[in-house]
C-alpha positions as CSV (number, residue, x, y, z in Angstrom):
1,M,-5.7,-4.9,-13.9
2,I,-6.6,-6.8,-10.7
3,T,-10.2,-7.3,-9.5
4,T,-11.6,-9.4,-6.8
5,S,-15.3,-9.9,-6.4
6,G,-17.0,-11.4,-3.3
7,L,-13.7,-13.1,-2.5
8,T,-14.0,-15.5,0.5
9,K,-11.5,-17.8,2.1
10,V,-12.4,-20.1,4.9
11,Y,-9.8,-22.3,6.6
12,E,-10.8,-25.5,8.5
13,S,-8.7,-26.7,11.4
14,R,-9.7,-29.4,13.9
15,G,-13.3,-29.0,13.1
16,R,-13.2,-25.2,13.4
17,K,-13.8,-22.8,10.6
18,V,-11.9,-19.6,10.4
19,T,-13.0,-16.9,7.8
20,A,-9.9,-15.1,6.6
21,L,-11.6,-13.3,3.8
22,D,-15.2,-12.3,4.0
23,G,-16.5,-11.0,0.6
24,V,-13.6,-8.9,-0.4
25,D,-14.2,-6.5,-3.4
26,L,-11.0,-4.8,-4.6
27,H,-10.0,-3.0,-7.8
28,V,-6.4,-2.2,-8.7
29,R,-6.0,-0.1,-11.8
30,E,-3.4,-0.8,-14.4
31,G,-0.1,0.9,-13.7
32,E,-0.7,2.0,-10.1
33,V,0.9,1.1,-6.8
34,F,-1.9,-0.1,-4.5
35,G,-1.3,-0.8,-0.8
36,V,-3.4,-3.0,1.5
37,I,-2.9,-2.2,5.2
38,G,-4.3,-3.7,8.4
39,Q,-3.5,-5.3,11.7
40,S,-2.2,-8.8,12.1
41,G,-5.0,-11.3,11.3
42,A,-7.0,-8.8,9.1
43,G,-6.6,-11.1,6.0
44,K,-3.9,-9.3,4.1
45,S,-1.7,-12.3,3.4
46,S,-4.6,-14.5,2.5
47,L,-5.8,-11.8,0.1
48,I,-2.5,-11.5,-1.8
49,R,-2.0,-15.3,-1.9
50,C,-5.5,-15.7,-3.3
51,V,-4.8,-13.1,-6.0
52,N,-2.2,-15.4,-7.6
53,L,-4.0,-18.6,-6.6
54,L,-1.3,-19.8,-4.2
55,E,-4.4,-20.2,-2.0
56,R,-7.6,-21.3,-3.7
57,P,-10.5,-19.0,-2.7
58,T,-13.5,-20.7,-1.1
59,S,-15.8,-18.5,-3.2
60,G,-15.7,-15.4,-5.4
61,T,-13.5,-14.5,-8.4
62,V,-10.0,-13.1,-9.0
63,T,-9.4,-11.5,-12.4
64,V,-5.9,-10.4,-13.5
65,D,-5.3,-8.6,-16.8
66,G,-8.8,-9.7,-18.0
67,V,-8.3,-13.4,-17.1
68,D,-10.5,-15.0,-14.5
69,L,-8.0,-17.1,-12.6
70,T,-10.6,-18.8,-10.5
71,A,-12.2,-20.2,-13.6
72,L,-8.8,-21.8,-14.4
73,A,-8.4,-23.4,-11.1
74,G,-9.9,-26.8,-12.0
75,K,-8.2,-30.2,-11.5
76,S,-7.8,-31.1,-15.2
77,R,-4.4,-31.1,-16.8
78,R,-5.6,-28.4,-19.3
79,A,-6.9,-26.2,-16.5
80,G,-3.6,-26.5,-14.7
81,K,-1.6,-25.6,-17.8
82,D,-3.8,-22.5,-18.5
83,L,-3.4,-21.4,-14.8
84,R,0.4,-21.7,-15.0
85,R,0.4,-19.6,-18.1
86,A,-1.8,-17.0,-16.5
87,R,0.4,-16.9,-13.4
88,S,3.5,-16.2,-15.5
89,S,2.2,-12.6,-15.8
90,I,2.3,-12.2,-12.0
91,G,5.5,-11.8,-10.0
92,M,5.8,-12.3,-6.3
93,V,8.2,-10.7,-3.7
94,F,8.3,-12.4,-0.3
95,Q,9.1,-10.9,3.1
96,H,11.9,-13.4,3.9
97,F,13.5,-13.4,0.4
98,N,13.1,-17.2,-0.1
99,L,16.4,-17.5,-2.0
100,L,18.2,-20.8,-2.4
101,S,21.5,-20.7,-0.4
102,S,23.2,-23.3,-2.6
103,R,22.7,-21.3,-5.8
104,T,24.4,-18.1,-6.9
105,V,22.5,-14.8,-7.2
106,K,22.3,-15.3,-11.0
107,D,21.1,-18.9,-10.7
108,N,18.4,-17.8,-8.2
109,I,17.1,-15.4,-10.8
110,E,17.2,-18.0,-13.5
111,L,15.2,-20.5,-11.5
112,P,11.7,-19.5,-12.6
113,L,12.9,-19.4,-16.2
114,E,14.3,-22.9,-15.9
115,I,10.9,-24.1,-14.7
116,L,9.3,-22.4,-17.8
117,G,11.8,-24.3,-20.0
118,V,13.7,-21.2,-21.3
119,S,17.0,-22.0,-22.9
120,G,20.2,-21.5,-21.0
121,A,21.5,-18.6,-23.1
122,E,18.3,-16.7,-22.8
123,R,18.1,-17.4,-19.0
124,S,21.6,-16.0,-18.6
125,R,20.9,-12.9,-20.7
126,R,17.7,-12.2,-18.8
127,A,19.3,-12.7,-15.4
128,L,22.2,-10.4,-16.1
129,E,19.8,-7.8,-17.5
130,L,17.7,-7.9,-14.3
131,L,20.7,-7.7,-12.0
132,D,21.7,-4.5,-13.8
133,L,18.1,-3.2,-13.4
134,V,18.1,-3.7,-9.6
135,G,21.6,-2.4,-9.1
136,L,23.4,-5.7,-8.5
137,A,25.3,-6.2,-11.7
138,D,28.5,-7.0,-9.8
139,K,26.9,-9.7,-7.6
140,A,26.0,-12.3,-10.2
141,R,28.4,-14.9,-8.9
142,S,27.8,-14.2,-5.2
143,Y,25.8,-16.4,-2.9
144,P,22.8,-15.2,-0.8
145,G,24.9,-15.7,2.4
146,Q,27.3,-13.0,1.2
147,L,24.6,-10.4,0.7
148,S,22.9,-7.8,3.0
149,G,19.2,-8.0,3.6
150,G,18.5,-5.2,1.2
151,Q,20.6,-6.9,-1.5
152,K,18.8,-10.2,-0.9
153,Q,15.5,-8.4,-1.5
154,R,16.7,-6.9,-4.7
155,V,17.6,-10.4,-5.9
156,G,14.1,-11.4,-4.9
157,I,12.6,-8.6,-6.9
158,A,14.8,-9.5,-9.9
159,R,13.6,-13.1,-9.7
160,A,10.0,-12.0,-9.5
161,L,10.6,-10.0,-12.8
162,A,12.2,-12.9,-14.6
163,G,9.0,-13.9,-16.4
164,E,8.3,-10.3,-17.5
165,P,5.1,-10.0,-15.5
166,K,2.6,-7.3,-15.8
167,V,1.7,-7.5,-12.1
168,L,4.0,-7.5,-9.1
169,L,2.8,-8.7,-5.7
170,S,4.7,-7.7,-2.6
171,D,4.1,-9.6,0.7
172,E,5.5,-7.4,3.5
173,A,8.7,-7.0,1.3
174,T,10.3,-4.4,3.6
175,S,9.2,-5.4,7.1
176,A,12.4,-7.3,7.8
177,L,14.6,-4.3,6.6
178,D,16.0,-1.3,8.4
179,P,14.5,2.1,7.6
180,E,17.2,3.3,5.2
181,T,17.1,0.0,3.3
182,T,13.3,0.1,3.3
183,R,13.4,3.5,1.6
184,S,15.8,2.3,-1.1
185,I,13.6,-0.8,-1.8
186,L,10.5,1.3,-2.0
187,Q,12.2,3.7,-4.4
188,L,13.2,0.7,-6.5
189,L,9.6,-0.6,-6.6
190,R,8.4,2.9,-7.7
191,D,11.1,3.1,-10.4
192,L,10.1,-0.3,-11.7
193,N,6.5,0.7,-11.7
194,Q,7.2,3.7,-13.8
195,Q,9.9,2.2,-16.1
196,L,8.2,-1.1,-16.8
197,G,4.6,0.0,-16.5
198,L,4.1,-2.6,-13.7
199,T,1.0,-2.7,-11.6
200,V,2.1,-3.3,-8.0
201,L,-0.1,-4.7,-5.2
202,L,1.6,-4.7,-1.8
203,I,0.5,-5.5,1.7
204,T,2.0,-3.8,4.7
205,H,1.4,-2.8,8.3
206,E,3.5,0.3,7.9
207,M,1.7,3.6,7.1
208,D,5.0,5.1,5.9
209,V,5.1,2.6,3.1
210,V,1.7,3.7,1.9
211,K,2.6,7.3,2.2
212,T,5.9,6.8,0.4
213,I,4.9,4.7,-2.6
214,C,1.2,4.1,-3.0
215,D,-1.2,5.8,-5.4
216,S,-4.2,4.1,-3.8
217,A,-4.8,2.1,-0.6
218,A,-7.2,-0.1,1.2
219,L,-7.8,-0.7,4.9
220,M,-8.7,-4.3,5.9
221,Q,-10.3,-5.3,9.2
222,H,-11.6,-8.8,10.1
223,G,-11.3,-10.1,6.6
224,R,-13.1,-7.2,4.9
225,V,-12.0,-4.1,3.0
226,V,-13.6,-1.3,5.1
227,E,-12.1,1.7,3.2
228,S,-10.3,2.1,-0.1
229,G,-9.5,4.7,-2.7
230,T,-6.8,6.9,-4.1
231,V,-4.7,8.9,-1.5
232,A,-6.4,12.1,-2.8
233,E,-9.9,10.6,-2.4
234,L,-9.1,9.3,1.1
235,L,-7.8,12.8,2.2
236,A,-11.1,14.3,0.9
237,T,-13.2,11.8,2.9
238,P,-14.5,13.0,6.2
239,G,-13.6,10.6,9.0
240,S,-11.2,8.5,6.9
241,Q,-9.0,6.4,9.3
242,L,-6.4,6.0,6.6
243,A,-6.1,9.7,5.9
244,A,-5.9,10.5,9.6
245,E,-3.1,8.0,10.2
246,L,-1.2,9.0,7.0
247,F,-1.1,12.6,8.3
248,P,-1.8,12.4,12.0
249,V,-2.6,15.6,14.0
250,S,-3.6,16.0,17.6
251,G,-4.3,18.7,20.2
252,A,-7.3,19.7,22.3
253,A,-9.0,23.1,22.8
254,T,-7.0,25.3,25.1
255,G,-10.1,26.6,26.8
256,P,-13.9,26.9,26.7
257,D,-15.7,28.6,23.8
258,R,-13.1,27.5,21.3
259,T,-13.6,25.7,18.0
260,V,-11.0,23.1,16.9
261,V,-11.0,22.0,13.2
262,D,-8.9,19.7,11.1
263,V,-7.9,21.1,7.7
264,T,-6.7,18.9,4.9
265,F,-4.5,20.4,2.2
266,H,-3.9,18.8,-1.2
267,G,-3.4,19.9,-4.7
268,E,-2.7,23.6,-5.2
269,S,-4.1,24.6,-1.8
270,A,-1.1,22.9,-0.1
271,T,1.2,25.7,-1.3
272,Q,-1.1,28.6,-0.6
273,P,-0.9,30.7,2.7
274,V,-4.5,30.0,3.4
275,I,-4.3,30.2,7.2
276,S,-2.6,33.6,7.2
277,Q,-5.2,34.8,4.7
278,L,-7.9,33.7,7.0
279,S,-6.4,35.5,10.0
280,R,-6.0,38.7,8.1
281,T,-9.4,38.6,6.3
282,Y,-11.4,38.1,9.5
283,N,-8.9,39.7,12.0
284,I,-8.9,36.6,14.2
285,D,-6.1,34.9,16.2
286,I,-5.5,31.3,15.0
287,S,-3.6,28.7,17.1
288,I,-2.0,25.8,15.2
289,L,-2.3,22.8,17.5
290,G,-0.6,20.3,15.2
291,A,0.4,19.7,11.6
292,A,1.6,16.9,9.4
293,M,2.9,17.6,5.8
294,D,4.7,15.5,3.3
295,T,5.2,14.9,-0.4
296,V,3.1,12.1,-1.9
297,G,3.3,11.3,-5.6
298,G,5.2,14.6,-6.3
299,R,2.5,16.7,-4.6
300,Q,2.5,18.3,-1.1
301,I,-0.3,16.9,1.0
302,G,-1.0,17.3,4.7
303,R,-3.4,18.1,7.5
304,M,-3.4,20.8,10.2
305,R,-5.4,21.1,13.4
306,I,-6.2,24.7,14.3
307,E,-8.1,26.5,17.0
308,L,-10.4,29.4,16.4
309,P,-11.7,31.7,19.1
310,G,-15.4,31.3,19.9
311,R,-18.0,28.5,19.5
312,Y,-18.7,26.9,16.1
313,E,-21.7,29.1,15.4
314,D,-19.4,32.1,15.8
315,N,-17.0,30.6,13.2
316,V,-19.4,29.5,10.4
317,V,-18.1,32.2,8.0
318,P,-14.3,31.5,8.6
319,V,-14.9,27.8,8.2
320,G,-16.8,28.5,5.0
321,F,-13.8,30.6,3.8
322,L,-11.6,27.6,4.2
323,R,-13.9,25.3,2.3
324,E,-14.1,27.9,-0.5
325,Q,-10.4,27.6,-0.9
326,G,-10.8,23.9,-1.8
327,L,-9.9,22.5,1.7
328,Q,-11.5,19.7,3.5
329,V,-12.6,20.9,6.9
330,E,-13.8,18.8,9.8
331,V,-14.9,20.1,13.2
332,V,-13.3,18.1,16.0
333,E,-15.8,17.3,18.8
334,E,-14.3,18.0,22.2
335,D,-14.8,14.5,23.7
336,A,-14.9,12.3,20.6
337,E,-12.1,10.0,19.8
338,T,-10.5,11.2,16.6
339,P,-10.0,8.9,13.6
340,A,-6.3,9.4,14.0
341,A,-6.3,7.9,17.4
342,A,-8.3,4.9,16.3
343,A,-6.0,4.4,13.2
344,T,-2.9,4.8,15.3
345,A,-4.1,2.1,17.7
346,L,-4.8,-0.2,14.7
347,V,-1.4,0.2,13.2
348,K,0.4,-0.3,16.5
349,E,-1.5,-3.5,17.1
350,G,-0.6,-4.6,13.5
351,A,3.1,-4.0,14.2
352,K,3.1,-6.4,17.2
């Protein structure tokens, strides 16, 4: 549904060139919720603004629903008209709501339809329908100043849906909200994704957002996508920074001649008593140093750090047993920085 190829964006300021996007290749499948995460300055906002051509890419292509938007970005009147038509299939939700304080909630939702020349009766019908969809049917005549932050964002989402888009872009839509309101907005986005078949591309610096709502995710650093895939694929990738931060575990060996391994559970293995089976089968004592489990997309997923007695060469068979159960197993080097530590630092930096 959304594909970027070799996408580059270079800004020029006072004779200086700053590369915000450096050859970004991204593919978002139809009907999925895709999250892009990274620290401040990684290029996330530039990416999402280039997807709907609010920013013109320096080079590369952006294709949405089979239409190459960059090919429509010419200066002619015809090109501008075609681009506006293509953009009508893309809705945008902003971090700070961007509602007009002088217009009622209903009028704010009608604004994009006014611009498109939709008749007054049809605008009114559509706005009331959308207010009901986002749970604000009783707020049609209210003004933005009378709403809470969560209610304002619901109005912003309704406005983004006014043109019946196939794609919804979310630019840090929950970062200005409290945790409880964030959860309700994320649930609304997931519900809209499922009810309307919307493809959702969101950017965030919060790993919990990715864990809660995303089917797939990408990590950006210095204007590049350095890691991407479905949550299941990331969990199965040894050394994945995203997987390590989504399900962080820690803990060091309690003594010499010990083997520490990280075990990733997903699919059917997440509900099986694999660790107790390992202990009984090989008559070994296993210490659990840390664990992180959660439900993602209706499935239990998680990681566990365990300690086995003896060196690695003494534990080849037990480790093999875990892998035979369909688990991802990584041996933790004693003095190596874990991917989780690196990813934690990245997200903390992004939240500043």
